C-alpha positions in Angstrom: -15.5 44.3 -21.2 -11.8 43.5 -21.0 -11.7 45.6 -17.8 -14.5 43.5 -16.2 -12.7 40.3 -17.1 -9.6 41.6 -15.5 -11.5 42.5 -12.3 -13.0 39.1 -12.2 -9.6 37.6 -12.4 -8.5 39.7 -9.4 -11.4 38.3 -7.4 -10.5 34.7 -7.9 -9.5 33.0 -4.6 -5.8 32.2 -4.2 -4.9 28.5 -4.1 -2.9 27.6 -1.0 -1.1 24.4 -0.3 -2.6 22.3 2.5 0.0 22.0 5.3 0.6 18.5 6.5 0.7 17.9 10.3 4.0 17.0 11.9 4.6 13.3 11.8 6.6 11.5 14.4 9.1 8.9 13.3 7.6 5.4 13.5 10.3 2.9 14.0 10.4 -0.2 11.9 10.2 -2.4 14.9 8.5 -5.6 13.8 6.1 -7.3 16.2 6.7 -11.0 15.8 3.0 -11.9 15.1 1.3 -11.8 11.7 -1.5 -9.3 11.1 -0.2 -6.8 13.6 1.1 -4.1 11.1 0.2 -3.7 7.5 1.9 -1.4 5.0 0.1 0.2 2.1 1.3 2.2 -0.9 0.4 3.2 -4.5 2.3 2.6 -7.7 1.5 3.6 -11.3 2.2 2.4 -14.9 0.7 2.5 -18.4 -1.1 0.0 -20.7 0.2 -0.6 -24.2 -2.1 2.0 -25.6 -0.8 4.7 -23.2 -3.7 4.6 -20.7 -2.3 5.1 -17.1 -3.3 2.9 -14.2 -2.5 2.6 -10.5 -2.0 -0.2 -8.1 -2.8 -0.3 -4.4 -0.3 -2.6 -2.7 -1.0 -4.0 0.7 1.5 -6.0 2.7 1.7 -7.7 6.1 5.0 -6.4 7.4 5.7 -9.3 9.8 5.3 -12.2 7.4 5.8 -10.4 4.9 2.9 -11.6 2.8 1.1 -9.8 0.0 -2.5 -9.2 1.1 -3.7 -7.4 -2.0 -2.8 -5.6 -5.2 -5.7 -3.6 -6.5 -5.5 -2.4 -10.1 -7.6 0.4 -11.7 -7.3 3.7 -13.4 -8.5 5.5 -10.3 -8.3 4.3 -6.7 -9.9 6.9 -4.4 -10.3 6.7 -0.7 -13.6 4.8 -1.0 -11.9 2.2 -3.1 -9.1 1.9 -0.6 -11.6 1.3 2.2 -13.4 -1.4 0.1 -10.1 -3.3 -0.5 -9.3 -3.1 3.2 -12.8 -4.4 4.1 -12.3 -7.3 1.8 -9.0 -8.2 3.3 -10.2 -7.7 6.9 -13.1 -10.1 6.2 -10.7 -13.1 5.6 -7.6 -12.0 7.5 -8.9 -10.0 10.5 -8.0 -6.4 11.2 -4.5 -5.2 11.9 -3.5 -3.1 14.9 -1.8 -0.5 12.7 -1.3 0.5 9.1 1.9 2.2 7.9 1.3 4.6 5.1 2.4 7.9 3.5 0.5 11.2 3.3 -1.3 10.7 0.0 -4.7 12.4 -0.3 -6.5 9.0 -0.3 -5.0 8.2 3.1 -5.7 11.7 4.5 -9.4 11.6 3.6 -11.7 12.0 6.6 -13.8 8.9 5.6 -10.7 6.8 5.5 -9.5 8.0 8.9 -13.0 7.5 10.3 -13.2 4.0 9.0 -9.9 3.1 10.6 -10.8 4.8 13.9 -14.1 2.9 14.1 -12.2 -0.4 13.8 -9.4 0.7 16.2 -6.7 0.6 13.6 -3.9 3.0 14.3 -2.5 5.0 11.3 1.3 5.3 11.3 2.0 8.1 8.8 5.5 8.4 7.7 7.2 11.8 7.5 6.7 13.6 4.1 9.6 12.9 1.7 10.8 9.9 3.8 9.8 6.8 1.9 12.5 4.9 3.7 10.3 5.0 6.8 8.0 2.6 4.9 10.9 0.4 3.9 9.1 -3.0 3.8 6.5 -1.9 1.2 9.2 0.1 -0.7 11.3 -3.1 -1.0 8.2 -5.0 -2.1 7.3 -2.3 -4.6 10.8 -2.6 -6.2 10.3 -6.4 -6.6 6.8 -6.0 -8.1 8.1 -3.3 -10.4 11.0 -5.4 -11.7 9.2 -8.7 -12.0 5.7 -7.6 -13.2 5.3 -4.0 -14.2 8.5 -3.7 -16.1 8.5 -7.2 -17.4 5.3 -7.2 -19.4 3.4 -5.1 -22.0 -0.1 -4.9 -20.7 -3.0 -5.0 -23.1 -5.8 -4.2 -20.5 -6.4 -3.7 -16.8 -7.7 -7.3 -16.7 -4.3 -8.4 -18.1 -2.5 -6.5 -15.3 -4.8 -8.1 -12.7 -4.4 -11.6 -14.0 -0.6 -11.4 -14.1 -0.5 -9.8 -10.7 -2.7 -12.5 -9.2 -0.4 -15.2 -10.6 2.6 -13.4 -9.2 1.1 -13.0 -5.7 0.4 -16.7 -5.5 4.0 -17.5 -6.4 5.4 -14.8 -4.1 3.3 -15.9 -1.1 3.2 -19.6 -1.4 6.1 -20.9 -3.6 9.1 -18.5 -3.5 11.6 -19.0 -0.7 12.6 -15.8 1.0 16.1 -15.3 2.3 14.9 -13.3 5.3 12.5 -16.1 6.2 15.1 -18.9 6.3 14.3 -19.8 2.7 10.6 -20.5 3.2 7.7 -18.7 1.5 5.7 -16.1 3.5 2.6 -18.3 3.8 4.7 -21.1 5.3 6.4 -18.6 7.7 3.0 -17.3 8.8 1.8 -20.8 9.5 4.8 -21.4 11.7 4.2 -18.2 13.6 0.6 -19.0 14.1 1.5 -22.5 15.4 3.8 -20.9 18.0 7.2 -21.5 16.4 10.1 -19.1 17.2 10.0 -16.1 14.9 12.9 -15.2 12.6 14.5 -11.7 12.5 13.3 -9.8 9.5 15.2 -7.0 7.7 13.5 -4.4 5.4 
């Protein structure tokens, strides 16, 4: 019986790593119009009881304005699509999304959803998070001011504090890169045709 078990072990398929395609460098050239390029990324943390959760962060690179922070224990590709659909419904679709090579973003259904809406996917090169510098800078701020600043009792607690922080970040806090005005104010000026300011990641 031991011999049979060993033979079965030998017949198991070998796991192989999926090779990522070559990714061209996508320059951080900011188009001076809101809703042209979005950036998306995941973060993770734990609740007080030790349960892990993730956040899906979505940012308009040009403004830069927080479009969504989705919080849950699992955020698969279908959930990513649902969040994007909700934001597109009130904001309109972007021309491109800058993102890494996570499995949620490589899923066929996600790529198909973007293709059907003529949204170009700008994948960064593996191991080069600096190529998504706008969202990385945003993540550091969110980490410092929310995720590391509170002890969360539940997912709803994370969502509530994140929503409050988004309101302040978008509508009340002056940003140095935006001539000391909040992102929502800056977007209104761009939409009205005012001269854009130079942004730095």
